[in-house]
N, C-alpha and C positions, 0 to 999 in steps of 0.2 A: 127459893134458893137464888143467891145473887149470881148473875152471869160473870164469866171470867173477864177480868179487866187487865188489859195489856200494861197499864201503868203500874199495877201491883207487881207484875213480873219484873219490870225494869227496876223498881225500887228494891225488890229483893236481890236483884243482881248487883246493885250498888253495895249492899251489905256484904255480899261475898267478895266483891272487889276490895272493900276496905279491910276485910279480914285478911286477904292476901297481902296487901301492902303493909299492914301493921304486924304481920307475922303471927296472927292469932289462929293459925291453922297448922295441924300436923301434916296435912296433905296439900301443899301449895298448888300443885298442878291440878289436882281434882277440884280445888276451890276455884281456880281460874277457869277451868272448863265449865264448871257449874254456872258461873257468872255469865259466860258467853252463851251457854244454853238458854238461860233466862232472858237475856237481851234479845236473842234471836227468836225466842218464842213470842216476846212482845211485838217484835217487828213483823212476824208472820201474821199477827192479828191486825196490825196497823203500821205500815211502813213509814208513816209520817210522824212518828213519835221521836222528837229530837232527843229526848232524854235517853232513849235506848241507843241511838246512834252515838251520842256523847259517851255512853258507857262502853260501847264496843271499841271506841278509840283507844283508851288506855289499856283495855284488855288485850287487844291485838299488839299493842306496843310491848306489853309484858311478855308476849310470846315472840317478840322480835319480828313480827310480820308488819314491817313498816309501811308498805304500800297500802295494805288493808286499813291500818290505823289512820293514815293520812286521809284516805277516802272517807272513812267514817267521820273523822273530825270535820272535814269539809261539808259533808252532808248535814251534820248536826248544826253547824253554824249557819248554813243556808236555810235550814228549817226554822231556826230561832236565833237571829242575829244578835239579840240582846241578852242571851243566856250566858252569864259569866262562866259557869262550869264548862259549857261547851267550848267557849273561846279558849279557856285555860287548857283544857285537855288537848285541843288541837294544837295550840302553841307549844305545849310541852312535847308533843309528838314530833313537831318540826325540830325542836331543840335536840332531842335525842337522836333524831335521824341525821343530824349534822347540819341543820339549817337554822342556827340561832338568829341570824340577822332577819329572817322572815318572821320569826316568832315575836320579835320586839314590838312591832306595831300592833300586834294582836293583844299583847299584854297592856300596852298603852291604852288601847280601847277599853279593855276590861277594867282598868283602874279609873278611867274617865266615868265609866258606868257605876263604879263602886269606890269612890275616893276615900271612904272611911274604913275600907277593909272588906272582908276579913284579912287577917295577916298573911294567909297563904298566897294571896295575890302578889304582895310585895316580895315575899320569900321566893316564889317561883320566878318572878320577874328578875330578881337579883341573880338567880342561877343562870338564867338566859344571858343576862348582861355579862356575867363572868365568863361563860362559854364563848361569848363574842369578844372577849378580852377587853371589855369596858369596865375595868376593875373599880375605879373610883365610884362610878354610878352604881355598880353592884353593891359596894359597901353601904352606900346611902340607902339602897332599897332593903338590904338585910336589916339595917338598923331601924328602918321604919317598921318592918315586920315585928322586930323584937319590942319596939315601943308599943305596938298594938297588943302583942301577946308575949310578955317577958319570958315565959317558959316554953316558947316555940323551939324545941330542940333542933328541928331541921334547919331553922334559921341560924342557930348558934353554930352548928357544925358546918353549915354552908359558909358562914362568915369566917370561921377558922381556916377552912381550905383557901378561901379568897385571900386572906391576909398572908398565908404562906406563899401563894403565887405572886404576891406583891413584894415579898421579902420582908414582911413585917411580923417576924417570928414571935416577939414578945406579946403582941396583941392576939396573935393566933393561939398562943398557949392560954391566954386568959379566956378566950372563947371555948377552948377545949375543956377548961376547968368548969365552965358553965354547963357544958354537955354532960359531964360526969356528975355534976350536982343534980341535974334533972334526972339522969338515968345512969347510976353507977355501973350498970351492966352493959352500957353501950359497947357494941362490937363493930369494928370496921368490916370484919369478914362477913357478918350478917347483913350489914348495910349494902355491901357491894353486890350481893346476890340479886338484889332487886333493881340495880342500876341498869337500865336498858339502852345504854349508848350503842349506836351502830358501830362506831369507831372505838375499838378497844383502847386506843391510846388516850381517849378522853376519860375513860374509866380509870386508867392508870394514873392520870394526872390528879384526879380527885383523891384517889386512895393514897397515893404517895404524899399528897399535901396533908391529909388528915393524920397520917402516921407521923409526919414531921412536926405536926402541931402537938403531938403527944398522946394521940388516941390509939388504941390497940384493937 
């Protein structure tokens, strides 16, 4: 019989995490708690597993436990400074905690490590730039993500919101049309439920921009 492997628990935890974020579960809270349980089980066996700390970072973020999320992100990056997923999760947590300017150099490092993608690197970087009110740079990064993955729906609705914030409504509506082409059932209400901004006004800005772009 094979001995228990902490990496396996961490990997399974990531699956639960993705189910939560993609809305593939009827019990989001239970799915989130199960992912945390698996990550903690892995770390109980070996606290030096960067992958498990990197997983706890977005999980605690989803629970709005920002200090815990930031601490796990810092730990993951310290354990594996070259792990793109750890860097991105930590940077995203800083962004949602209201510290986008601190997240920017982290994304720049991740992109230096992976200049050819994946697209989520550029898409998430773009969102950080938008939150830092660096709109032109955000547009360029969103377009890079779409160039790498044309049907990246998150990049399309991110770009739509950014265009609205820039007063470029016609271009925003074109991006909203792309969102509905990719997923005709896209719902702003469903999307907003998983947006873990610490500052509610940031959530409101994104939601209002998406609605102004023509999404419901």
